[in-house]
N, C-alpha and C positions, 0 to 999 in steps of 0.2 A: 174163463186162462185159456188161452194156447198158445204151445208154443210149436215151432217147427222143427227140428232139430237134423233134419237133411241141409248135407255142405247145399253151399250154394251156387251155383254156375259162376259166380263169377266174384273176385276181389273186388271189392269196390274203392281202398284203394291201393294202391302196389308197394310205395317208400312213401316218406321222408323223403323231401328235396329242402322247399323252402322252409325259412323261420318265421321272420315278422313278415304278416299284411299289415297294412295299415288300411286295411279296409272293411271289407260287411259286405256284401249285393247289398246294392241296391235295392233287391227282393230277397231276403230271406228268413223260413222258421225263424223264430226265437228259440234258441239256444245255441249249443258247438258253433254261432257262427252258421250256423245254414249248411247245406250239403249234408254227403251222404243219403239215404235213404230213396222211397220213389223208384216211379219207373225208366229204370234205365232206358228200354224203347225212346222216350221222348227224342225229337227230334226236332230242330227249326226246319225253318218252310224251307223248301225248296229256291226261292227268290234267293239272293245272297245280296242285298243290296239293300237300301232300307226297308222302301216298300211304304205302302199308305200307311197313316196312325191315325188317332184321332187328329184332330188340326184343332179345335179351340185346347185343347192340355186337359179340361173336362174334370179328368180325374189326378190332375192333379202330380207332382213331383216325385221323389221316394230316392234315398239315400241312404246308407248304409256303413256304419265300422266306428272305431275308436273316436272319443270326441276330440279332437286336435284346439280346439279355441273358443274361447268364453267372454262372456259379455253379449250374451245370445246365443247360438250353440252352432258350432262350423262345423264340418264331417264335411270330404274328400270334396274340397273348398268349396262349399257353399255354405252361404254364411245364414241363418234357420233363423228369426225372427220368433225366439219362443213362449213370448205372454199369451197368448188364447194357445197352448199345445196341451190336450190331451196327455199328460205323462204316465205312464203306467210302466210297469213288471214285464216276464215272458209270459209271463198268468193272466195281463191283461189287470189287475190286483195295482189300486194306487203305486207307486216307485215313493218310496221313503225323503220328504223333504221336496218331494213336487221339484218343479224347475234350477228348484235350488241347491236342490240332490246331485242335480246334475258334473261328473267330476271330468279333465281330462284324462283322454284313456279310458275311459272305460265306454264300453261295444252297446251302439244303439241304433235304429233304426224311424228315421223320422221320415212320414209322410207329409209333402206342404199340399197346402190347398190350391183349390185349380184356378190356376189362370193366374198365377200371385209369384211365380218366377220369374227376376229381372235379367237383364242382358251384363250386368255384373255380377250374378251369380248371388243372387241373395235374393231370400227366399221367407211364406210363413209357414210354420211346422204346423198341420194340424192334428198329429198326437207323435209322442215320442217313446218309442220300445227300447227299454234299455233294460242289458239281462248282465250275469256274470254267469262263466261257465262251470267254476267252478271253485265250491264249499268246502272245505275244511281244514285237518288239524295239518301242519306239515311234519314230512316222517324224517326228510334230512335237510340242514342247511344246504344256503347258495355255497360250491366249491372254492366258491374265490370274493372279497370284493369288492372288484369293478363286473362291471359288463362286456363282454359277456359270459353269462355263469347260467349254472344252473342248478336246481333244490323240487325236489321229490316230494307233491303232495299227497294220500292217502290211496299212494304209489301211480300217481301220476307224474313222471316227468315235466316239469314246467320251462321252458327255456328263456330265466332271463336277458334282456339286450339292452343295448345303448338309447334306444326310444321308449323304455318300460318306465313311466308313473307311479309309485308309489305312495303313495296318500303322502298327507301330510307329519314331517320328523321320522318317515319310519321309512329302512334304506338295506342298500348293504353294508354301509358304512352311519353313525351320529347316536345319537342320543337313545334311537328305537331300533333293532339291528335283531332281524328274523333269525327266530331259532323253535328245537325241534319243538314239536304240539302246542306251538300258535297256532289261534286260527286264521286264517286268511278267507280274502274273495278276490280271484283271478277275473280277468275280464282279459280277452284277448283268443287269439284265432287255435282251434282243433283239427290233430291232422294227424292219422294211424296213431292214436292215444298217448299224444303229444300236445304240450298246450302252447305255441308262443307268448305269454304277456306284456299286454296292454297298457292293466294297468293291475296293481294288489292292494291289496285293503288291508288293515290288522283288525280281525273283529274278536269282541268280548263273547263267550261262548255263553255268557246267558242272554245274550242279543239272537244268538243264533233258532231261526226255526229249527227247517232241515238242513242238512248239508244237504251234494246234487256236486254231479259229476258226469262227465260224456265221455264217450268212447261205446267202440265194437264191440259186441258182445261175442264172444267165442268159452268154447266146452261151457254149452247148454246142457241142460238138465231141465227135471220138471220142477225142482225146484231152489236153484242158482244158476247165478251162469258170470264170466270175469267180463274186467271191461281193466286188461292188462292181466297184469295179479293180484288185480283184488279181488274180491267176492265177492258179489251184489247176490242176496239170497229173496225172494220172496214166496211169498201165501195169498190164501183168498181175501186177506184184507188189502192185500196191494191194488192200488186203485191202477189198473193196466187198459182200459176204453175198450173196445174190444177190439187191441193189440196183438196179433200172432207175433212172439217171437223167433227169431228163427238167430242163425249165425252167420257174423258180416251186417249185419243190421247197427245201422247207430243208432241211437239211442241216448236221452236225458233222463235223468236219473234222480229223483229227488228219497232219499233216503236218513235213516237214523241209525249215529253209531258212539259207542262208548271211545269217548278218546284216553285212553291209556296211559297212567301213569310216567310221571319221564324216570327213566330206567340213565345207568351205561353201560353197555349201547342205548340208545334208545332203542324202545320197540314202535314201529310204524303199526297203523293201520289199518289190516287186512284184508278185510270186511266189513260189513254193516248190510241192515236192513228196510228195503226198496218200499216206500209210503207211495210211491207211485215212477212210473216209467212210461214215455213215449216216446216215438220211434220221431226220427229229425228226416224230417222227409223236403225235396227240389220242391220248389217253391210252386203253387198254382192260379196265382196271380194268372189269369186271364185279359184284363183290361188294359189297356193300351196306352204310355203315357208317355209324352215329348220328351223329360228329363231323366232320363238314370245314369247316375253314377257310382260305379262296383270298381274297388280294392280288396284286393283278397288274393288265397292261395288258390290255385286249383286243382280239386280235389276228384274230377276224372275226367280222361280227352281223350277224344276221337281223335278229332281232324280243329285243326283251328276254327272250321266251321262250327267246330258242335264239339265243345267241353263246358264244366260245370266250375264258376267262383262260388263259393259260402251258399248254393242252392239256385240258381242263377245259370240256365242254358245260357251260353252267347252264342255269336257265332259272329268269330271279327276277320271272318273270312274277307272282305273286300277294305280291312286296313294295310291300305301297301310299305309292302317292305317290313311287316311284322314276321317274325323269323318262325321254327315251328316250336310250336310249345311244348310243355311236360306235367306234367301230375306236378305239384310243391312251386312250380314257378308263380312267385307271384307277381302279383298283374291288376295293372288302373286303366279299367275300360267306361268308354260313357258311347253313350247313344239313347237309341228308343224301343220302348219294349213292345215288340211285336208280338202277340200272338201264342207268347208264354217265354219267347226269345226276346233276348238283346242285342238286337241288330246294331252292334260296335261302327263309331265312326273313327273311333278312337282307341286305342289300345297301344299299350308299353308294359315291358318286359323292369323291376323295378332291382331291386341287390339291395340285400338284407343290410350292406350298408348307407342306405342309402341315410341319412337326419332327418328323426320324427322332428320338426316343422310346427311349431304353437300359435297361436294368436289367442291374444287375449288384450279385450278392451275395458276398461276401467283407471277408478285412482288410486292415486298414494295414499295406505291411512295405517301407516307405521313410522317407526324411526330411518335415519341410516344412519352408518360413521360417516363424518369426508373424510379424508388425508388419506383413504386408502386405495392399492391402487383394484381390494377386489370387495366386494361388501354384498350384505340379502338385502331387501328393503321388501312390507307388504306391500297388496295393493289387494282392492275388492274391486270384482267386476260387474257390470252394469246389468248383472244378471243374480245378483251376491254371494256368489262365490269368493271363499280369501283365498291366495297364496303371497305365504310366508315364508318361499324358503325361490327366492327369486334373485340369482345372481348379476353383481353388475362387473364389471371386468369396462376399464382399458381400450378395450376393442369395439367396445360398444359403440353403433353408429347412432348418432340423434339425428334428426330429422325435424320438418315444422320447424324452428326457429327456438326448439328445445334444447335447454341443456342439462348436463350435469345437477348444478344446480336448484334448478327443476323438481326432483325427483325431493319430493316432500310432501306433509300432508297438507300445510296446508294453501298448495297449488293453486289447488280449484280446477283446474282443466282436466277434461278427460285424456291420454296415454291412448293407443295400438304398441303395444308391447311382439314384439315375436322373438322366437326364442328355441331351445335343441335343451332337448336332455341332456342332465350332465353327466361321462361319463365314470367317472371318482365313486360312482354306490350312494352317494347322500340323498341321493329323492329329489335336487335338486333341478330346477331351469334357468338355467344362462342362455339369458339380456342380448341379440346380436342387435336391435335397431328398437329405439323406440320415437314415438312421434308423440307431437300435443296435435289430439284430433282439431281442428273448425269448433268454433262453438255453435255454428248455424250449423254441423255436421247431424245424417243420426246416428244415436250407436244403441 
């Protein structure tokens, strides 16, 4: 086990300015949504154009970020057929529930099969890596019952926005409200020891294996370091591989801890013993890829021709009209991967107030109440996931000949449902458009 106690020559992340990044890098190392670590001297190729790439797309496509649609899996505007996909966690182990365990807001990386991308942005998934960044007890509950708000989990600040999805039944209001010492799993984006949540799930203590967190190493000694105010201890039994710990390094840690009894005032969890520590590095992908989508927050920036978003080095110098970017900006970039650099042909800056739009393909499987301006109904997607907190009111736009009366379990048709997260802390999704998919269409 090795450590380096000398201060690093640079600060990896200077400040936190951006919140929710709807995205992920199309190439990122599992954990912390990528970013951090790696060689700061990695620079894009001198050619600012797109340049030559693999012409036959033999390596397939890559897309990553939170799941924004179900009925297959939709990420970054691409709908992947996941029927034959190998679904694993960040340790390359089978993901609980397989493809049926994939939920809205979960952070995933999807590798598409070679030559499977179509012009309508549909694709076939070869491998799906699903990961979360934080798992442990709640230290303090959200300070408000509507988004945006915050909570603290194992000493780490978690930002809850209007785009954060809660598991079924959980929310800032309703039957299951987050409480101190609840065990939660948080999917989202990490920047400077803060997270912005894309999904929050409630876990039972008996179901938990190691807890985990991501963060920047500080106050390093021969037996411990800190991530924010949380103290991580380690010894010869800790699995660190060949890792040499350094202050300023971004790491993913799995650890054991004892959840304290509920007290008044609450006693937060302040320390834990590391079982496994890995550095979160820049993606070392060397294969050229034709179709890459990245949405995320910028964690390193030298210029618009050389910045890092969730572990991916991006050159957006060829995008006309793009303002000077900065660390913390949330961006959406598309292009080709050429020699470890995403040569962006499109890149736009997104706002924290942009609504997180979801898409579901499925069938009504539960009942609803007529005669109300707002009601909730159940839908099971074509991939098997069930949503029972989908709300409908008079503002919904019905298309393709569908009518309000058709929202019933015995209707038989497959629906396409678009919606946004509710702002009332209920964890519901509010439908904005509902249409009927033609019987001869692929779902």
